[in-house]
C-alpha positions, 0 to 999 in steps of 0.5 A: 773379554778380561776386564782391567782388574780381573782377579786383582785383590784391592784394599780401599782405605777411605773414611767417607762412605759415599766416596768409598761406595763410588770407588768400590763401584768403579773397581768392581766395574773394572773387574776387581776380583776382591775388594776389602775396605777399611775406614781407620788405620787400625782396621787397615793394618789388621787387613794388611797383616792378615790378607794378601793384596795386589794393590791399595787405594789410601785416603791420605787423611783418615779422620785427622790421621795420616794413612802413612803407617798403612803405606809403610806396611804395604811398602814392606810387602811390596804392595803397590798403592795409590794415595787419594786426596781432595788436596794437592800433593803437599798433603803428602809427607816428603817421603811419599811425594813420589807415590801416585795421587788420585784426586777426589772426587773419583772419576772412572777414567782417573781411577782406570788410568792411575791403576794402569800406571801403578800396575804395569802388568795390568797395563800391558795386558790392556795393550795386548788385548787392545791390539788383538782386537785391531 
């Protein structure tokens, strides 16, 4: 059976190692084909400019810097992304408040649900797969 994120290439930008590992484990369990990680804006922008991604999860606050330059680079490439934060939506700038927001600490169900909303083709496959089992 196909997993939710089969063959998906995902970028995780997170500066807290424990949260990074939890999210990486969740994405792996969901079947993500490839996961790249970055802890700084510079590392993330380098990855975005050198590799294709199907989606990304961006920690809003990276050691005191906002991850908005990464969001802009992904947006220019039409790569869907999620912001992650332990704060409320007010942590996002006015131009980013329409983006999906994943609350920390991460839970498997929250990550799965937000990815289904972010990646409609993934959600559609999930529905098709579910109805095929009925």
